[in-house]
N, C-alpha and C positions, 0 to 999 in steps of 0.2 A: 726359229725365233719364237719365244713364248708369246702366246696370244694374251694381250693386255686385258681384254674383257673377261676371259675365263679366269685369269689370275685374280682379277678383282672379285669375282664371285666366290673364289675359294677363300677370300679373306672376309667375306661378309660386308664388303664396302662397294657393292655394285651400283652403278649409275644408270642401269639399263632402263628403268621405268620412270626416271626423274622428270622427263618432259611431260608426262601425263599425270604426275602426282604433285603433292604439296612439296615445294622446294625446301621447306623447313627440314625435310629429312635428309638433305644433302650433308654428307660428312664434312664438317667444318675444319678449318685449320685449328689445331690445338695450341693454346697459349698457356703454358704452365708457369704461373707467377708464384715464386717462392724465394726466400733468401738464398737458397742454393742454386736456383735456376731463374734469375731475373730476366724476364722477357723471352725466355726459351720458347721456341716455336717449332712445331712439327707439322709438315705439309703432307697430306695424303698422296701416296705415290700414284694413285689412279688419276690424279689431275694431269699427269704427263703421259700415261700409258693406255688410256681407254678411249675408244671411239665414242662411247656414250658421253664422256665428259666433254670431248670436243664438240659433240652435237649440242650439249647443254650450253657451252660457251657461245655457239652461234646464236642461239635463241636469247640468252640472257646478257651476253656481252656485246657481240659484234652487231646485233640488231638494235642495241640500245645505247651504245657509248659514242661519245665524240671521239673521232679518230682522224689523224692527219692523212689527207688524200694526195696532196701534191703541193708544189710551190705556185704562188700567184704568177711568177714570171713564165711559167709553162703555159699560162693562159693570157699571154700578152695582148692578143688581138681578138676582136669579136669573131666568133666561130672556132676558136682554138678549143680542142677537146683533150681530156685525159681520161683514161680508163683506170679506175681503182678497184682492184679485186682483193677480197679478203675471205678466206675459207671458200665457201661455195657462193658467196655473194659478189655481185658486180655492179658498180655504179659508174655513171658517165657524168663527168664534171665538165661544164661548158661555160665559156665566156659568152653570155647572151647579149651584153651591151657594154659600153666602155666602163661603166661603174657597177656592173652586175654579173655575178657568177651564180649559176644554178647547178644542181646535181639531180640526176634522174636514175631510177633503176635501169640498168643497162639491158633492156629486154623489149623487143617489139610486142605490141599489144595484139598482134594478129596470132602468130603461132610461137612466139617466145624467143626467136633468134636474137642473139646479142646484136644491138644496134651498131656497135663499133668494137673492133678487136684491138685497135692500135690508136695512139694519139695522132692528132693532125688537125688541120684547119679545114672547115667545111662551111657551106652556106645553109645547109639543112641536115636533118638527121634522117637518113633514108636507110631502111632495112635492106641488106644485100640479098635477102631470100626472095621476097615477092614485091619489094619496092614500096611498101607502106612508108609514108614520109611525114615528118613533123618539122615545124619551124623550130628555130633555136630556142624560142621561149616555151616549147613544149606543146604548143597547140597543133592539132591535127591539120596537115596541109593537103595530103592527097592519098587516095586509095585507088590503085589500079583496079579497073572493073568495079567501081564504086556501086554500080547498080546492083551488084550481087550481094551487097551488105546493107540492106535497108534498115536493119536494126542498129547500125552503128551511127550514133549521134556524136558529132564533133565535140560538143561540150563535155561529153562523158568519156571521151577518148584522148584527153590530154595525157601526156606522159606523167606518171606518178613521180612526185618530187620527194627528196629528202632534205633535211635541214642543212644549211651551209653557214659557215662562219670563217673569219680570217683572224690570224694572229701571227705576228712576226714574219709576214710574207708567206705564211703557209695557209693552205685552204683545208678546213676541217669539214667533215660531213657527219651527220647522225641520222640513221634511218627511223628513229623513234619520234613521231610527231609530238609526243607528250614529254619529251626529255626536257630537263631543266635548261634554261638559256645558257648559251656558251659562256657568256660573261660570268655567270654564277659558277659554272664548272671550272673555268680557268683560274678563278680567284685572283690573287695578287702576283701572278707570275710576271706580269708587266714590270713590276718594280724591281724584280731580280735582273731583268735584262735592260734596264734603263740605260746603262752605260755601254751596252753591246747590242744595239737594235738589229735584230736579224732581218728585218724588212729592208735594211740597207746593205744586204749581201746578195750575191748571186751564186747559183749552183755551179761551182767550178768543176766538180766531179760527182759522179753518181754510179755506184757499183752495187749490183744485187746478186746474191748467190743463193742457190737452193741448198738447204742444210738438211742432213739426215738426222733430225731430232725434232721434238716438239718445240713449238715457237717459244714456250716459256723456258724450256731448258736453254735455248739460245739466248733469249733476252736476259735471263738472270745472270749469265756469265759476264755481262757487261754492266752490272749494277753494283759491283763491289770491287775493291782492290785486294780482297783476301786471297784471290787465286794467284796473284803475281808471284809470290815466293816460290811456288812449284811450277807454274805454267810459263812464266817469263823471267827466269832467273838472271838473264843477261841485263835486265833493266834495274836490278836491285841496287847497284852503286848510285843510281841517280833518282830513285823513287822511294819516298817514305810511305810505303804501302800500308802498313798497319798503324800509321799515324794519321790516317784519313779521318775527316770529320763527316758525319752523316746527319741529315736533318730531313724531317717529313712535314708536309703541310696537307691541306685538304685533298687536293687531287694530284699533287706532285711531290717529288722528293729530290734530294740533292746529295751528292758526295763531293768533297774537296780533297784531292790528293796532292800533297806537296811534291814538287820535283826539284832536282838540283840539290837534294839532300838525301843521305843514304837510308836504306831500309834498316830498321832495327834488327832484322833477321841476320844481317851480315856478321860474320865472325872475324872480319878484318876491316881495317879502316881505309876506305878509298881516298885517293887524292882528289883535289878539285878537278883535275883533268879527267880522272876516272868518272866522276859524276857527270861532267858535261858530255863525255862520249856516250855514256849510258843513256842520257836523256834523248839522244837521237839514234840510239840502238846501233852504234858503229861497231865494226869489227876492231877490237882493240889491238890487233896485229898491224893495222894500217896506220899511216900517219894521221894524227887528229885533223879533223876538218877545220877546227878553230882551236888555237892554243889558249889556255888560261894563263895570263901573265902572273908573275910573282905578286903575291899580296892581293889578288883579286879572287872572287868566288865564282863557281860555276853558275849559280843563280844570277849573279850580276852580269856576267858575260853573255849568258843566254838571253837575258832580258834586253840588254843593249842591242844585240844582234836582231832580235825580233822587232824592236822598235824601228830600227833603221830599215829593216825590210819592208815595214808597213808605212814608213814616212811618205813615200811617193804617192800613196793612195790616201792616207788619213791626214797628212800634213802634220803640223805641230800639235794636233790633238793627241798624238801618241805620247807626248810628254806628260799628259795628265793621267796616263795609265800606270799603275804601280807595278813593281816587279812580280807580284803574285799574279796579276792579270796576264802578264807575259809568260810566266813559267808554269803555273800550276794547272791542274785539271779540275774544272768545275763541270760535273756531269749530272744533268737533270734527267728525271724520268717523269713524263706526264702520262698518267694512266689513260689507256692501258698499254701502249706500245710505242710511244714517241719519246725520243731521247735527244734533245738539243743540248749541246755543250755551251757553257758560258765563256766569257772573256773572248780571246781570239784564237782558240784552239781549232776552230773551223768545223769540227766533227758534228754530224747529226746522224743518229741511227733510227731505223724503224724495223720492227720485227712483226711478222704476221704468219698465220697458218698457210700452208701451201695446199689449196683446194680442200678436199675432204679427207686428206691423209693426215691423221694426228701425229704421225711419226716423221713428218717432213715440214719444213718451214722455209720462209724467205727472210734472209738478213740483208739489210741495205745500209750502206754507208754513203753519206753525202758530205762533200766539203763545201761549206758556205763561206766564200771569200768576200772581203770588202772591195769596193771599186770607187774610182773617182766620181764625184757628183756629176750626174747627167751622162755618164758613160757606161751604163749597165751592159755588160757582155751578154750574149745569148746563153741560155742555160745548157749545161752539158747533157748529152743524151745518156741513157742508161747503158752501162756495160753489164751484160748478163753472164753469169758463170753458173754452170750446172754443178751437181754435187761432186763430180769427179775432177773438176778443174781447180787449179791452184790459184790462190789469191794474187800471186805475183803475175798472173796473166792479165791483171788490171794494173799496169804500171802507174796509172794516175794516182794510185793510193800511196806511192812512195814506200818508205820503210814500214808503214803500218801494215802493209800486205804480209810481211814476214811475221809480224806479231799475230795477225789473224790466223796464219797457218798454224801457230801453236795452239790457239783456241780451237781451231777446226779439228785438230788431232784429238782433242778431249771430247768435244760435244757429241759426236755420234756414239762414243763409248759411254757417255753419261746415259744416253737413251737406252743403250743395250743393257747397262747395269741396272737401270730402273726396271726394265722388263724382267730381269733375272733375279732381283733381290728378294730375300725372304722377309725384309723389313716392310712394314705397312706404311711408314712415313719417312720423308726426308727431314733432316734436322738442320735448323738455322741458328746461327749465333745471335746473341742478344743485342749486339751493337754493329759489328762489322757487316752484317747482312740485313740491316734495318730497312733498306730500300725494298728488298725482296719481301720482308715481313709486311711492309706497308702495302705493297701491291696485292698480296693475298688477302689482306684485311679489306681492301676496296673491292676485290673480286667477291669476297664473301657477301659484302653488302648488296652487290648486284644480284647474286644468286638467291638472296632472301626475298627479293621483290617478286610480286605476283606477275 
C-alpha cells in the first residue's frame, strides 16, 4: 500500500509540521467560482490519506467540537456510565444526579489507566489498576495507601470535566472549555425537528461496524444521493435520487430525497408496483409484500401503510403527518459527524475515526423508534461488527443491511484509490454534493483557529 505521508510530500502538500506551525499554511479546500464552474470544489487528497492530517483533526476538531456521545436513555439512572471514544481520546459520561449528567476525561489521575472500559451502573468511579477512587461528581474519594501521596490535595485532584449538553434525547460533549455554548452551535435545528421530536424516541437498534477507510470517506458516502445510480441500482424505480434537494445552515445541512417516484436516470417507465417494491428493496421475482390497487400510487399506499403501522404508538397524531413525512428521506448532518434523519425514517448515523489509524473508522447506525407515552422500552445494546463481517449479521437492520453491503463494497476501494491516485484533489459537484462542501468549509474554519 502506498504510504500516504510520503505521497503527500511528493506533491508538496505535507501536513507533517502543521501542529507546530501557523495553521494558516494548511492547504485549504479550493472553491473555483466561475460561470463555467459554479460552486466547483476540490478537496485535498491528503485530508483522507495522511496520518499528519488525522493528528491535526484530533487537535483542531475532536478536541474542540461539540459531538454526540450517547443517548440520554443510556444514562437512565444515577450511576449509569457510557464510554465515548473518538480517535485516541476517551471520555466517561456519567449520570451524577437525577437531573445532571457530567463527562470526564476517561483516565485515572494516578498513572493514567482508563477508569472504565465498558458502560454500566456504578456507585463510584474506581480505577481497576490501583484502586484510586472518585465519587460520581468527580471529587476524590479514596487513595489506597494515601499516606504515600502527601502532595495529593483532594481539591486539586477532581476529575477534569468536559462540557456537556443535550438535544433531542442525545448527550453531546465538548473538550474545549472555551467553546461557544451548545445553544449557539446548534442554531435553529430544534425548529426542523419540532414535528418529529427525537427525545420522544428510544434506541430500538444500534449497530457499529469497523470500516477500512478514513472516517470522512465513510461519512461522505451517506451525505448525498448522487451515488445511488451506480451503487444501489435496485432502488432506482422508487427513488428520485438526482431530484434531491440540498440545504445548508450554520452548523448543519440537510438533504431531502423523494421516494415512491422513479429516478430520472431510468431509461424505462416503472409501474406503481415497481416503485413500491423498490422502496423496500424487494426481490422483484417474489410476490409483492403489498399490492398497489388500480388507480392508487406507490407513494399513497406506502404512506397509508406507514401511518397504520405507527397508529398504535402515536394514535391519531399520525393523521397530521403528510405523505412526504411518511415516504421521503430527510437526512441531516450536524457538524462534524452526527446524522439524524427527520420525519419517521428512524435512522441516525455517527461516524468517527478508529483510534489513531487514519485508514480505519467506525460507522454506526441507530434506529430511533417512537413509543407509547410513559412506556419507554430499554435501549438496545450495541451490536459490533468487525471489518470482515457482513452487515446482514445484524438482522435488526432489516433490508438496510443489504444496502450497506453495497456501500461497504465501495468504501475500502475509495480509500485504496485515494492512496494510489495521481490527482492532488478530489472533485465535488456544485449542488448534489453540497453537504460535503459545507462540511469541508466548516472544517476549514476550525483549522484556521489558533
